[in-house]
Structure formats: structure tokens, C-alpha cells
C-alpha positions in Angstrom: -34.7 152.4 110.7 -36.5 151.1 113.7 -37.9 148.2 111.9 -34.2 147.4 110.3 -32.6 147.8 113.8 -35.1 145.9 115.4 -34.8 143.0 112.7 -30.9 142.9 113.0 -31.1 142.5 117.0 -33.5 139.6 116.5 -31.1 138.1 114.3 -28.3 138.6 116.3 -30.2 137.3 119.3 -31.0 134.2 117.7 -27.6 133.5 116.1 -26.0 134.2 120.0 -28.5 131.3 121.2 -27.8 129.0 118.6 -24.1 129.3 119.2 -24.8 129.4 123.1 -26.3 125.6 122.7 -23.8 122.6 123.4 -22.5 120.5 120.8 -24.4 117.0 120.2 -22.4 113.8 120.0 -22.9 111.3 117.5 -24.3 109.1 120.2 -27.0 111.8 120.7 -27.8 112.8 116.9 -28.3 108.6 117.3 -30.7 108.7 119.9 -32.9 111.5 117.9 -33.0 109.1 114.9 -33.8 106.2 116.2 -36.6 108.4 117.8 -37.8 109.4 115.1 -37.7 107.0 112.8 -38.5 103.8 114.6 -42.3 104.9 114.6 -42.0 105.8 111.4 -40.8 102.3 110.0 -43.3 100.4 112.3 -46.2 102.5 111.3 -45.2 102.0 107.3 -44.2 98.2 107.9 -40.6 99.5 106.6 -38.2 96.3 107.3 -34.8 98.6 107.2 -33.9 101.6 106.7 -30.5 103.9 106.3 -30.2 107.8 107.3 -27.6 110.3 106.5 -27.4 113.2 108.8 -25.5 116.1 108.0 -24.1 118.1 111.3 -21.7 121.3 111.0 -20.8 120.1 107.6 -20.1 116.6 108.8 -22.1 113.3 107.2 -23.3 110.6 109.7 -25.1 107.6 108.8 -27.6 105.3 110.3 -29.1 102.0 109.8 -32.0 100.8 111.5 -33.6 97.4 110.7 -32.8 94.4 108.8 -31.8 94.2 105.2 -32.9 91.0 104.1 -35.9 90.0 106.6 -36.3 86.3 105.3 -32.6 85.8 106.2 -32.4 88.0 109.4 -29.9 89.9 107.6 -28.9 93.4 109.7 -28.5 96.3 107.4 -25.7 98.7 107.7 -25.2 101.4 104.9 -23.7 99.1 102.1 -26.6 96.9 101.9 -28.9 99.9 101.8 -27.5 101.9 99.2 
């Protein structure tokens, strides 16, 4: 009984702390994606990449780098797919 009550209280506390966090904007999510993916791309010599993030049930698409290195063509969601 005590164990299930403690687990219930812990779950409720974690849910309320998640609900208390402010919502992120697309620009804030993009900054996180850039900070996370850019070093990986450099380390692995990846010229371009498309990243999809599902946030609160909605997809956000980001592109980084070049789709065509020789022509120096920037990437977009259409030419990375």
C-alpha cells in the first residue's frame, strides 16, 4: 500500500513539474537541434541533413548544411527526402 502510494505521488509530482514548464517556440527548438546536430555533422563529415522533431503532436522540420556540395546548393526539406 505504501509503495503504490509513493509511486502515485512521485508520478503526480513529475507530471505537475512537466506541466509547469513553459512551452518552447519553434525557434528555441531549432536552436537545440542546431547545437545538437551541427557538431555531429562536422565530426562525421556529413554535408547536409534534414531533422524532424515532433513536439506536442506537431511536426517541425529543420535542414542543416548543403544538399549539393559541388553546386553549393543549400538544403531544404524537399531535396533531402
